[in-house]
Gaussian input, Z-matrix of N, CA and C with variables (Angstrom, degrees):
# hf/3-21g

backbone

0 1
 N
 C     1     B1
 C     2     B2     1     A1
 N     3     B3     2     A2     1     D1
 C     4     B4     3     A3     2     D2
 C     5     B5     4     A4     3     D3
 N     6     B6     5     A5     4     D4
 C     7     B7     6     A6     5     D5
 C     8     B8     7     A7     6     D6
 N     9     B9     8     A8     7     D7
 C    10    B10     9     A9     8     D8
 C    11    B11    10    A10     9     D9
 N    12    B12    11    A11    10    D10
 C    13    B13    12    A12    11    D11
 C    14    B14    13    A13    12    D12
 N    15    B15    14    A14    13    D13
 C    16    B16    15    A15    14    D14
 C    17    B17    16    A16    15    D15
 N    18    B18    17    A17    16    D16
 C    19    B19    18    A18    17    D17
 C    20    B20    19    A19    18    D18
 N    21    B21    20    A20    19    D19
 C    22    B22    21    A21    20    D20
 C    23    B23    22    A22    21    D21
 N    24    B24    23    A23    22    D22
 C    25    B25    24    A24    23    D23
 C    26    B26    25    A25    24    D24
 N    27    B27    26    A26    25    D25
 C    28    B28    27    A27    26    D26
 C    29    B29    28    A28    27    D27
 N    30    B30    29    A29    28    D28
 C    31    B31    30    A30    29    D29
 C    32    B32    31    A31    30    D30
 N    33    B33    32    A32    31    D31
 C    34    B34    33    A33    32    D32
 C    35    B35    34    A34    33    D33
 N    36    B36    35    A35    34    D34
 C    37    B37    36    A36    35    D35
 C    38    B38    37    A37    36    D36
 N    39    B39    38    A38    37    D37
 C    40    B40    39    A39    38    D38
 C    41    B41    40    A40    39    D39
 N    42    B42    41    A41    40    D40
 C    43    B43    42    A42    41    D41
 C    44    B44    43    A43    42    D42
 N    45    B45    44    A44    43    D43
 C    46    B46    45    A45    44    D44
 C    47    B47    46    A46    45    D45
 N    48    B48    47    A47    46    D46
 C    49    B49    48    A48    47    D47
 C    50    B50    49    A49    48    D48
 N    51    B51    50    A50    49    D49
 C    52    B52    51    A51    50    D50
 C    53    B53    52    A52    51    D51
 N    54    B54    53    A53    52    D52
 C    55    B55    54    A54    53    D53
 C    56    B56    55    A55    54    D54
 N    57    B57    56    A56    55    D55
 C    58    B58    57    A57    56    D56
 C    59    B59    58    A58    57    D57
 N    60    B60    59    A59    58    D58
 C    61    B61    60    A60    59    D59
 C    62    B62    61    A61    60    D60
 N    63    B63    62    A62    61    D61
 C    64    B64    63    A63    62    D62
 C    65    B65    64    A64    63    D63
 N    66    B66    65    A65    64    D64
 C    67    B67    66    A66    65    D65
 C    68    B68    67    A67    66    D66
 N    69    B69    68    A68    67    D67
 C    70    B70    69    A69    68    D68
 C    71    B71    70    A70    69    D69
 N    72    B72    71    A71    70    D70
 C    73    B73    72    A72    71    D71
 C    74    B74    73    A73    72    D72
 N    75    B75    74    A74    73    D73
 C    76    B76    75    A75    74    D74
 C    77    B77    76    A76    75    D75
 N    78    B78    77    A77    76    D76
 C    79    B79    78    A78    77    D77
 C    80    B80    79    A79    78    D78
 N    81    B81    80    A80    79    D79
 C    82    B82    81    A81    80    D80
 C    83    B83    82    A82    81    D81
 N    84    B84    83    A83    82    D82
 C    85    B85    84    A84    83    D83
 C    86    B86    85    A85    84    D84
 N    87    B87    86    A86    85    D85
 C    88    B88    87    A87    86    D86
 C    89    B89    88    A88    87    D87
 N    90    B90    89    A89    88    D88
 C    91    B91    90    A90    89    D89
 C    92    B92    91    A91    90    D90
 N    93    B93    92    A92    91    D91
 C    94    B94    93    A93    92    D92
 C    95    B95    94    A94    93    D93
 N    96    B96    95    A95    94    D94
 C    97    B97    96    A96    95    D95
 C    98    B98    97    A97    96    D96
 N    99    B99    98    A98    97    D97
 C   100   B100    99    A99    98    D98
 C   101   B101   100   A100    99    D99
 N   102   B102   101   A101   100   D100
 C   103   B103   102   A102   101   D101
 C   104   B104   103   A103   102   D102
 N   105   B105   104   A104   103   D103
 C   106   B106   105   A105   104   D104
 C   107   B107   106   A106   105   D105
 N   108   B108   107   A107   106   D106
 C   109   B109   108   A108   107   D107
 C   110   B110   109   A109   108   D108
 N   111   B111   110   A110   109   D109
 C   112   B112   111   A111   110   D110
 C   113   B113   112   A112   111   D111
 N   114   B114   113   A113   112   D112
 C   115   B115   114   A114   113   D113
 C   116   B116   115   A115   114   D114
 N   117   B117   116   A116   115   D115
 C   118   B118   117   A117   116   D116
 C   119   B119   118   A118   117   D117
 N   120   B120   119   A119   118   D118
 C   121   B121   120   A120   119   D119
 C   122   B122   121   A121   120   D120
 N   123   B123   122   A122   121   D121
 C   124   B124   123   A123   122   D122
 C   125   B125   124   A124   123   D123
 N   126   B126   125   A125   124   D124
 C   127   B127   126   A126   125   D125
 C   128   B128   127   A127   126   D126
 N   129   B129   128   A128   127   D127
 C   130   B130   129   A129   128   D128
 C   131   B131   130   A130   129   D129
 N   132   B132   131   A131   130   D130
 C   133   B133   132   A132   131   D131
 C   134   B134   133   A133   132   D132
 N   135   B135   134   A134   133   D133
 C   136   B136   135   A135   134   D134
 C   137   B137   136   A136   135   D135
 N   138   B138   137   A137   136   D136
 C   139   B139   138   A138   137   D137
 C   140   B140   139   A139   138   D138
 N   141   B141   140   A140   139   D139
 C   142   B142   141   A141   140   D140
 C   143   B143   142   A142   141   D141
 N   144   B144   143   A143   142   D142
 C   145   B145   144   A144   143   D143
 C   146   B146   145   A145   144   D144
 N   147   B147   146   A146   145   D145
 C   148   B148   147   A147   146   D146
 C   149   B149   148   A148   147   D147
 N   150   B150   149   A149   148   D148
 C   151   B151   150   A150   149   D149
 C   152   B152   151   A151   150   D150
 N   153   B153   152   A152   151   D151
 C   154   B154   153   A153   152   D152
 C   155   B155   154   A154   153   D153
 N   156   B156   155   A155   154   D154
 C   157   B157   156   A156   155   D155
 C   158   B158   157   A157   156   D156
 N   159   B159   158   A158   157   D157
 C   160   B160   159   A159   158   D158
 C   161   B161   160   A160   159   D159
 N   162   B162   161   A161   160   D160
 C   163   B163   162   A162   161   D161
 C   164   B164   163   A163   162   D162
 N   165   B165   164   A164   163   D163
 C   166   B166   165   A165   164   D164
 C   167   B167   166   A166   165   D165
 N   168   B168   167   A167   166   D166
 C   169   B169   168   A168   167   D167
 C   170   B170   169   A169   168   D168
 N   171   B171   170   A170   169   D169
 C   172   B172   171   A171   170   D170
 C   173   B173   172   A172   171   D171
 N   174   B174   173   A173   172   D172
 C   175   B175   174   A174   173   D173
 C   176   B176   175   A175   174   D174
 N   177   B177   176   A176   175   D175
 C   178   B178   177   A177   176   D176
 C   179   B179   178   A178   177   D177
 N   180   B180   179   A179   178   D178
 C   181   B181   180   A180   179   D179
 C   182   B182   181   A181   180   D180
 N   183   B183   182   A182   181   D181
 C   184   B184   183   A183   182   D182
 C   185   B185   184   A184   183   D183
 N   186   B186   185   A185   184   D184
 C   187   B187   186   A186   185   D185
 C   188   B188   187   A187   186   D186
 N   189   B189   188   A188   187   D187
 C   190   B190   189   A189   188   D188
 C   191   B191   190   A190   189   D189
 N   192   B192   191   A191   190   D190
 C   193   B193   192   A192   191   D191
 C   194   B194   193   A193   192   D192
 N   195   B195   194   A194   193   D193
 C   196   B196   195   A195   194   D194
 C   197   B197   196   A196   195   D195
 N   198   B198   197   A197   196   D196
 C   199   B199   198   A198   197   D197
 C   200   B200   199   A199   198   D198
 N   201   B201   200   A200   199   D199
 C   202   B202   201   A201   200   D200
 C   203   B203   202   A202   201   D201
 N   204   B204   203   A203   202   D202
 C   205   B205   204   A204   203   D203
 C   206   B206   205   A205   204   D204
 N   207   B207   206   A206   205   D205
 C   208   B208   207   A207   206   D206
 C   209   B209   208   A208   207   D207
 N   210   B210   209   A209   208   D208
 C   211   B211   210   A210   209   D209
 C   212   B212   211   A211   210   D210
 N   213   B213   212   A212   211   D211
 C   214   B214   213   A213   212   D212
 C   215   B215   214   A214   213   D213
 N   216   B216   215   A215   214   D214
 C   217   B217   216   A216   215   D215
 C   218   B218   217   A217   216   D216
 N   219   B219   218   A218   217   D217
 C   220   B220   219   A219   218   D218
 C   221   B221   220   A220   219   D219
 N   222   B222   221   A221   220   D220
 C   223   B223   222   A222   221   D221
 C   224   B224   223   A223   222   D222
 N   225   B225   224   A224   223   D223
 C   226   B226   225   A225   224   D224
 C   227   B227   226   A226   225   D225
 N   228   B228   227   A227   226   D226
 C   229   B229   228   A228   227   D227
 C   230   B230   229   A229   228   D228
 N   231   B231   230   A230   229   D229
 C   232   B232   231   A231   230   D230
 C   233   B233   232   A232   231   D231
 N   234   B234   233   A233   232   D232
 C   235   B235   234   A234   233   D233
 C   236   B236   235   A235   234   D234
 N   237   B237   236   A236   235   D235
 C   238   B238   237   A237   236   D236
 C   239   B239   238   A238   237   D237
 N   240   B240   239   A239   238   D238
 C   241   B241   240   A240   239   D239
 C   242   B242   241   A241   240   D240
 N   243   B243   242   A242   241   D241
 C   244   B244   243   A243   242   D242
 C   245   B245   244   A244   243   D243
 N   246   B246   245   A245   244   D244
 C   247   B247   246   A246   245   D245
 C   248   B248   247   A247   246   D246
 N   249   B249   248   A248   247   D247
 C   250   B250   249   A249   248   D248
 C   251   B251   250   A250   249   D249
 N   252   B252   251   A251   250   D250
 C   253   B253   252   A252   251   D251
 C   254   B254   253   A253   252   D252
 N   255   B255   254   A254   253   D253
 C   256   B256   255   A255   254   D254
 C   257   B257   256   A256   255   D255
 N   258   B258   257   A257   256   D256
 C   259   B259   258   A258   257   D257
 C   260   B260   259   A259   258   D258
 N   261   B261   260   A260   259   D259
 C   262   B262   261   A261   260   D260
 C   263   B263   262   A262   261   D261
 N   264   B264   263   A263   262   D262
 C   265   B265   264   A264   263   D263
 C   266   B266   265   A265   264   D264
 N   267   B267   266   A266   265   D265
 C   268   B268   267   A267   266   D266
 C   269   B269   268   A268   267   D267
 N   270   B270   269   A269   268   D268
 C   271   B271   270   A270   269   D269
 C   272   B272   271   A271   270   D270
 N   273   B273   272   A272   271   D271
 C   274   B274   273   A273   272   D272
 C   275   B275   274   A274   273   D273
 N   276   B276   275   A275   274   D274
 C   277   B277   276   A276   275   D275
 C   278   B278   277   A277   276   D276
 N   279   B279   278   A278   277   D277
 C   280   B280   279   A279   278   D278
 C   281   B281   280   A280   279   D279
 N   282   B282   281   A281   280   D280
 C   283   B283   282   A282   281   D281
 C   284   B284   283   A283   282   D282
 N   285   B285   284   A284   283   D283
 C   286   B286   285   A285   284   D284
 C   287   B287   286   A286   285   D285
 N   288   B288   287   A287   286   D286
 C   289   B289   288   A288   287   D287
 C   290   B290   289   A289   288   D288
 N   291   B291   290   A290   289   D289
 C   292   B292   291   A291   290   D290
 C   293   B293   292   A292   291   D291

   B1=1.4586
   B2=1.5111
   B3=1.3464
   B4=1.4548
   B5=1.5556
   B6=1.3191
   B7=1.4576
   B8=1.5484
   B9=1.3383
   B10=1.4153
   B11=1.5403
   B12=1.3137
   B13=1.4533
   B14=1.5219
   B15=1.2875
   B16=1.4692
   B17=1.5097
   B18=1.2976
   B19=1.4893
   B20=1.5080
   B21=1.3270
   B22=1.4999
   B23=1.5037
   B24=1.3447
   B25=1.4328
   B26=1.5211
   B27=1.3368
   B28=1.4661
   B29=1.5262
   B30=1.2945
   B31=1.4758
   B32=1.4856
   B33=1.3458
   B34=1.4652
   B35=1.5316
   B36=1.2901
   B37=1.4580
   B38=1.5274
   B39=1.3443
   B40=1.4589
   B41=1.5338
   B42=1.3277
   B43=1.4818
   B44=1.5569
   B45=1.3136
   B46=1.4679
   B47=1.5302
   B48=1.3137
   B49=1.4900
   B50=1.4907
   B51=1.3215
   B52=1.4854
   B53=1.5009
   B54=1.3350
   B55=1.4708
   B56=1.5364
   B57=1.3200
   B58=1.4482
   B59=1.5458
   B60=1.3223
   B61=1.4621
   B62=1.5198
   B63=1.3404
   B64=1.4551
   B65=1.5269
   B66=1.3339
   B67=1.4714
   B68=1.5383
   B69=1.3334
   B70=1.4632
   B71=1.5109
   B72=1.3159
   B73=1.4607
   B74=1.5215
   B75=1.3589
   B76=1.4517
   B77=1.5299
   B78=1.3416
   B79=1.4416
   B80=1.5443
   B81=1.3288
   B82=1.4683
   B83=1.5305
   B84=1.2984
   B85=1.4519
   B86=1.5270
   B87=1.3467
   B88=1.4322
   B89=1.5296
   B90=1.3521
   B91=1.4579
   B92=1.5180
   B93=1.3102
   B94=1.4784
   B95=1.5165
   B96=1.3089
   B97=1.4723
   B98=1.5067
   B99=1.2994
   B100=1.4543
   B101=1.5378
   B102=1.3115
   B103=1.4550
   B104=1.5227
   B105=1.3624
   B106=1.4368
   B107=1.5211
   B108=1.3088
   B109=1.4398
   B110=1.5438
   B111=1.2961
   B112=1.4531
   B113=1.5159
   B114=1.3209
   B115=1.4756
   B116=1.5416
   B117=1.3373
   B118=1.4734
   B119=1.5088
   B120=1.3310
   B121=1.4586
   B122=1.5086
   B123=1.3187
   B124=1.4439
   B125=1.5281
   B126=1.3249
   B127=1.4556
   B128=1.5316
   B129=1.3192
   B130=1.4546
   B131=1.5355
   B132=1.3264
   B133=1.4670
   B134=1.5031
   B135=1.2942
   B136=1.4773
   B137=1.5266
   B138=1.3008
   B139=1.4738
   B140=1.5174
   B141=1.3140
   B142=1.4482
   B143=1.5196
   B144=1.3079
   B145=1.4608
   B146=1.5357
   B147=1.3252
   B148=1.4692
   B149=1.4921
   B150=1.3106
   B151=1.4578
   B152=1.5309
   B153=1.3617
   B154=1.4728
   B155=1.5165
   B156=1.3571
   B157=1.4477
   B158=1.5401
   B159=1.3176
   B160=1.4800
   B161=1.5220
   B162=1.2771
   B163=1.4745
   B164=1.5240
   B165=1.3241
   B166=1.4860
   B167=1.5180
   B168=1.3151
   B169=1.4848
   B170=1.5287
   B171=1.3046
   B172=1.4426
   B173=1.5249
   B174=1.3492
   B175=1.4412
   B176=1.5205
   B177=1.3156
   B178=1.4650
   B179=1.5020
   B180=1.3152
   B181=1.4799
   B182=1.5210
   B183=1.3136
   B184=1.4871
   B185=1.5095
   B186=1.3342
   B187=1.4743
   B188=1.5111
   B189=1.3335
   B190=1.4701
   B191=1.5184
   B192=1.3181
   B193=1.4433
   B194=1.5160
   B195=1.3115
   B196=1.4629
   B197=1.5273
   B198=1.3569
   B199=1.4619
   B200=1.5401
   B201=1.2913
   B202=1.4801
   B203=1.5340
   B204=1.3193
   B205=1.4588
   B206=1.5316
   B207=1.3554
   B208=1.4802
   B209=1.5062
   B210=1.3301
   B211=1.4803
   B212=1.5023
   B213=1.3159
   B214=1.4797
   B215=1.5107
   B216=1.3613
   B217=1.4633
   B218=1.5375
   B219=1.3417
   B220=1.4470
   B221=1.4954
   B222=1.3297
   B223=1.4513
   B224=1.5196
   B225=1.3343
   B226=1.4694
   B227=1.5321
   B228=1.3240
   B229=1.4606
   B230=1.5185
   B231=1.3443
   B232=1.4520
   B233=1.5217
   B234=1.3344
   B235=1.4567
   B236=1.5084
   B237=1.3164
   B238=1.4783
   B239=1.5152
   B240=1.3379
   B241=1.4651
   B242=1.5141
   B243=1.3000
   B244=1.4764
   B245=1.5387
   B246=1.3189
   B247=1.4606
   B248=1.5165
   B249=1.3146
   B250=1.4847
   B251=1.5283
   B252=1.3346
   B253=1.4807
   B254=1.5384
   B255=1.3218
   B256=1.4628
   B257=1.5665
   B258=1.3038
   B259=1.4575
   B260=1.4825
   B261=1.3466
   B262=1.4627
   B263=1.5261
   B264=1.3196
   B265=1.4364
   B266=1.4997
   B267=1.3754
   B268=1.4281
   B269=1.5148
   B270=1.3312
   B271=1.4376
   B272=1.5327
   B273=1.3412
   B274=1.4550
   B275=1.5405
   B276=1.3135
   B277=1.4634
   B278=1.5358
   B279=1.3111
   B280=1.4333
   B281=1.5337
   B282=1.3113
   B283=1.4654
   B284=1.5123
   B285=1.3355
   B286=1.4608
   B287=1.5380
   B288=1.2853
   B289=1.4698
   B290=1.5399
   B291=1.3070
   B292=1.4548
   B293=1.5277
   A1=110.32
   A2=118.72
   A3=123.02
   A4=109.25
   A5=116.87
   A6=119.70
   A7=110.10
   A8=117.37
   A9=120.51
   A10=110.91
   A11=117.73
   A12=120.97
   A13=111.83
   A14=119.46
   A15=120.58
   A16=109.87
   A17=119.73
   A18=121.53
   A19=110.34
   A20=116.22
   A21=119.95
   A22=109.43
   A23=117.93
   A24=122.81
   A25=112.40
   A26=117.18
   A27=117.90
   A28=111.24
   A29=118.44
   A30=120.63
   A31=111.93
   A32=118.23
   A33=121.39
   A34=115.40
   A35=117.39
   A36=118.55
   A37=109.97
   A38=115.37
   A39=118.04
   A40=110.48
   A41=112.52
   A42=116.44
   A43=109.38
   A44=116.68
   A45=120.24
   A46=113.08
   A47=117.50
   A48=119.45
   A49=111.25
   A50=119.04
   A51=119.05
   A52=110.60
   A53=116.62
   A54=117.94
   A55=110.36
   A56=119.06
   A57=121.11
   A58=109.99
   A59=118.22
   A60=121.40
   A61=109.23
   A62=117.84
   A63=121.30
   A64=110.26
   A65=116.29
   A66=120.74
   A67=108.59
   A68=118.22
   A69=121.79
   A70=111.41
   A71=117.63
   A72=120.46
   A73=111.67
   A74=117.00
   A75=119.28
   A76=114.58
   A77=118.62
   A78=120.68
   A79=113.71
   A80=122.20
   A81=117.96
   A82=113.32
   A83=116.67
   A84=119.46
   A85=111.70
   A86=117.64
   A87=120.87
   A88=112.94
   A89=115.83
   A90=120.68
   A91=109.91
   A92=116.92
   A93=120.89
   A94=111.86
   A95=116.05
   A96=119.81
   A97=110.83
   A98=119.63
   A99=123.69
   A100=110.39
   A101=117.76
   A102=119.60
   A103=112.96
   A104=115.27
   A105=118.67
   A106=111.45
   A107=117.65
   A108=121.48
   A109=112.28
   A110=118.35
   A111=122.46
   A112=111.08
   A113=116.66
   A114=120.55
   A115=109.79
   A116=116.04
   A117=118.83
   A118=113.07
   A119=116.33
   A120=120.46
   A121=112.22
   A122=116.88
   A123=121.44
   A124=110.99
   A125=116.39
   A126=119.67
   A127=111.27
   A128=117.57
   A129=118.82
   A130=111.14
   A131=118.31
   A132=117.35
   A133=111.37
   A134=120.13
   A135=120.69
   A136=110.12
   A137=116.72
   A138=120.26
   A139=112.47
   A140=118.88
   A141=122.95
   A142=110.80
   A143=114.89
   A144=119.93
   A145=109.60
   A146=118.32
   A147=120.52
   A148=112.83
   A149=118.80
   A150=122.20
   A151=110.71
   A152=115.59
   A153=120.07
   A154=110.29
   A155=118.72
   A156=119.59
   A157=114.92
   A158=117.78
   A159=120.37
   A160=112.61
   A161=117.32
   A162=121.32
   A163=113.20
   A164=115.22
   A165=119.84
   A166=111.63
   A167=118.19
   A168=120.99
   A169=111.93
   A170=117.35
   A171=119.04
   A172=112.77
   A173=118.04
   A174=119.40
   A175=109.89
   A176=118.08
   A177=120.35
   A178=110.88
   A179=116.72
   A180=121.87
   A181=108.85
   A182=118.36
   A183=120.71
   A184=109.59
   A185=119.64
   A186=123.21
   A187=111.36
   A188=116.88
   A189=120.65
   A190=109.98
   A191=118.34
   A192=121.55
   A193=112.72
   A194=117.28
   A195=120.09
   A196=111.32
   A197=116.25
   A198=118.47
   A199=111.55
   A200=115.10
   A201=118.21
   A202=109.16
   A203=117.15
   A204=121.84
   A205=111.58
   A206=116.75
   A207=118.09
   A208=111.58
   A209=120.07
   A210=122.13
   A211=110.69
   A212=119.61
   A213=122.99
   A214=113.63
   A215=119.60
   A216=118.02
   A217=113.46
   A218=117.12
   A219=119.27
   A220=110.96
   A221=115.77
   A222=119.12
   A223=110.75
   A224=117.53
   A225=120.70
   A226=112.82
   A227=116.95
   A228=120.22
   A229=112.74
   A230=116.92
   A231=119.16
   A232=114.70
   A233=117.52
   A234=119.98
   A235=113.02
   A236=118.12
   A237=120.94
   A238=114.12
   A239=122.90
   A240=118.91
   A241=113.18
   A242=116.77
   A243=120.16
   A244=109.37
   A245=116.95
   A246=119.19
   A247=110.53
   A248=117.67
   A249=119.55
   A250=111.56
   A251=117.23
   A252=120.72
   A253=109.49
   A254=115.89
   A255=118.91
   A256=109.52
   A257=117.96
   A258=119.53
   A259=110.96
   A260=118.59
   A261=121.20
   A262=112.65
   A263=116.19
   A264=121.31
   A265=114.93
   A266=118.26
   A267=122.18
   A268=112.54
   A269=118.00
   A270=119.95
   A271=113.33
   A272=116.95
   A273=119.34
   A274=109.69
   A275=113.67
   A276=118.93
   A277=106.69
   A278=115.71
   A279=120.48
   A280=112.66
   A281=117.11
   A282=117.73
   A283=110.72
   A284=114.12
   A285=119.25
   A286=109.98
   A287=116.32
   A288=121.62
   A289=108.29
   A290=115.21
   A291=118.33
   A292=112.27
   D1=-38.76
   D2=179.68
   D3=-61.97
   D4=-41.82
   D5=-179.59
   D6=-63.57
   D7=-40.20
   D8=-179.59
   D9=-63.30
   D10=-44.95
   D11=179.42
   D12=-65.77
   D13=-41.08
   D14=179.75
   D15=-67.47
   D16=-37.71
   D17=177.51
   D18=-68.85
   D19=-35.99
   D20=179.59
   D21=-60.33
   D22=-50.17
   D23=-178.16
   D24=-67.47
   D25=-37.32
   D26=-177.81
   D27=-73.74
   D28=-22.22
   D29=177.07
   D30=-84.57
   D31=-39.45
   D32=-170.38
   D33=-94.91
   D34=-17.40
   D35=178.90
   D36=-90.14
   D37=132.89
   D38=179.28
   D39=-70.98
   D40=151.76
   D41=175.99
   D42=-86.66
   D43=172.47
   D44=-175.83
   D45=-62.19
   D46=-38.18
   D47=-177.90
   D48=-66.87
   D49=-38.00
   D50=179.91
   D51=-70.84
   D52=-32.88
   D53=177.54
   D54=-68.88
   D55=-38.55
   D56=178.21
   D57=-68.50
   D58=-39.14
   D59=177.43
   D60=-60.44
   D61=-42.91
   D62=-179.93
   D63=-64.99
   D64=-40.88
   D65=179.03
   D66=-62.56
   D67=-45.36
   D68=-177.92
   D69=-62.19
   D70=-30.68
   D71=-178.47
   D72=-80.67
   D73=-33.86
   D74=-173.71
   D75=-97.79
   D76=-19.41
   D77=-173.66
   D78=-62.64
   D79=-44.55
   D80=-178.25
   D81=-59.49
   D82=-41.97
   D83=179.31
   D84=-68.44
   D85=-42.78
   D86=178.74
   D87=-64.07
   D88=-35.34
   D89=179.70
   D90=-64.51
   D91=-46.15
   D92=179.21
   D93=-65.40
   D94=-42.71
   D95=-178.26
   D96=-67.27
   D97=-48.49
   D98=-176.90
   D99=-68.97
   D100=-36.44
   D101=176.97
   D102=-62.66
   D103=-45.66
   D104=178.47
   D105=-66.76
   D106=-38.11
   D107=177.60
   D108=-63.71
   D109=-40.81
   D110=178.40
   D111=-65.51
   D112=-43.35
   D113=179.83
   D114=-64.53
   D115=-43.65
   D116=176.75
   D117=-60.66
   D118=-44.17
   D119=-179.29
   D120=-64.23
   D121=-46.55
   D122=-179.28
   D123=-64.54
   D124=-47.45
   D125=-176.17
   D126=-67.01
   D127=-37.56
   D128=-178.27
   D129=-72.59
   D130=-35.14
   D131=179.54
   D132=-76.84
   D133=-37.79
   D134=175.41
   D135=-68.11
   D136=-40.54
   D137=175.04
   D138=-62.11
   D139=-39.97
   D140=177.09
   D141=-59.84
   D142=-41.22
   D143=-179.25
   D144=-62.68
   D145=-43.27
   D146=-179.01
   D147=-74.80
   D148=-22.38
   D149=175.37
   D150=-72.12
   D151=-43.26
   D152=-177.91
   D153=-138.79
   D154=75.83
   D155=-177.74
   D156=-71.49
   D157=-11.00
   D158=178.90
   D159=-96.96
   D160=5.70
   D161=179.04
   D162=-63.86
   D163=161.98
   D164=-176.09
   D165=-63.41
   D166=-36.73
   D167=-176.94
   D168=-112.66
   D169=24.76
   D170=-175.36
   D171=-61.86
   D172=-39.81
   D173=-178.60
   D174=-71.24
   D175=-34.06
   D176=178.15
   D177=-66.30
   D178=-41.90
   D179=179.72
   D180=-65.60
   D181=-44.44
   D182=178.77
   D183=-63.89
   D184=-40.41
   D185=177.34
   D186=-60.77
   D187=-40.98
   D188=179.52
   D189=-64.48
   D190=-44.14
   D191=179.74
   D192=-65.59
   D193=-39.88
   D194=178.18
   D195=-73.95
   D196=-27.38
   D197=173.70
   D198=-65.21
   D199=-41.42
   D200=177.87
   D201=-63.50
   D202=-43.77
   D203=-179.88
   D204=-64.12
   D205=-32.10
   D206=-178.76
   D207=-72.63
   D208=-14.25
   D209=177.23
   D210=-76.51
   D211=-20.51
   D212=-175.57
   D213=-58.34
   D214=-48.22
   D215=179.02
   D216=-62.50
   D217=-41.18
   D218=179.52
   D219=-62.51
   D220=-39.18
   D221=-179.21
   D222=-64.82
   D223=-40.03
   D224=-179.94
   D225=-71.14
   D226=-38.61
   D227=-174.88
   D228=-88.51
   D229=-39.22
   D230=-170.82
   D231=-101.10
   D232=-33.08
   D233=-173.05
   D234=-101.28
   D235=-44.87
   D236=-173.63
   D237=-61.66
   D238=-38.31
   D239=177.15
   D240=-61.61
   D241=-37.25
   D242=178.48
   D243=-68.23
   D244=-41.50
   D245=-179.58
   D246=-65.29
   D247=-39.17
   D248=179.35
   D249=-68.71
   D250=-32.89
   D251=175.14
   D252=-64.09
   D253=-40.68
   D254=-180.00
   D255=-70.01
   D256=-33.68
   D257=178.84
   D258=-69.22
   D259=-31.20
   D260=177.49
   D261=-74.98
   D262=-14.15
   D263=179.94
   D264=85.69
   D265=15.25
   D266=179.06
   D267=-64.55
   D268=-26.24
   D269=-176.72
   D270=-83.12
   D271=-6.45
   D272=-177.83
   D273=-78.62
   D274=144.16
   D275=173.51
   D276=-109.62
   D277=136.46
   D278=177.10
   D279=-71.85
   D280=141.22
   D281=177.20
   D282=-64.97
   D283=143.28
   D284=-178.01
   D285=-76.18
   D286=136.32
   D287=177.57
   D288=-82.43
   D289=132.63
   D290=-178.90
   D291=-111.41

């Protein structure tokens, strides 16, 4: 049974290189899509607050927009350097020659 389980996981789990290859293929599109979505979300919620600041949920909507904007510095400082390292291929390990 142990042999079956170990072979199951070794066959079905991707290795590190295939995961990095997948990331390198999908990251540019995801970056553009998520960036545009974050700008649209933040701008529409802050804009909604200034259109109707006396509304019942005006503070909640403004808080949501500012929450999305507050993620921008963390993304630039904490996440983007790692993503760019992965895009350069620094995380890949070369296959061992036998």
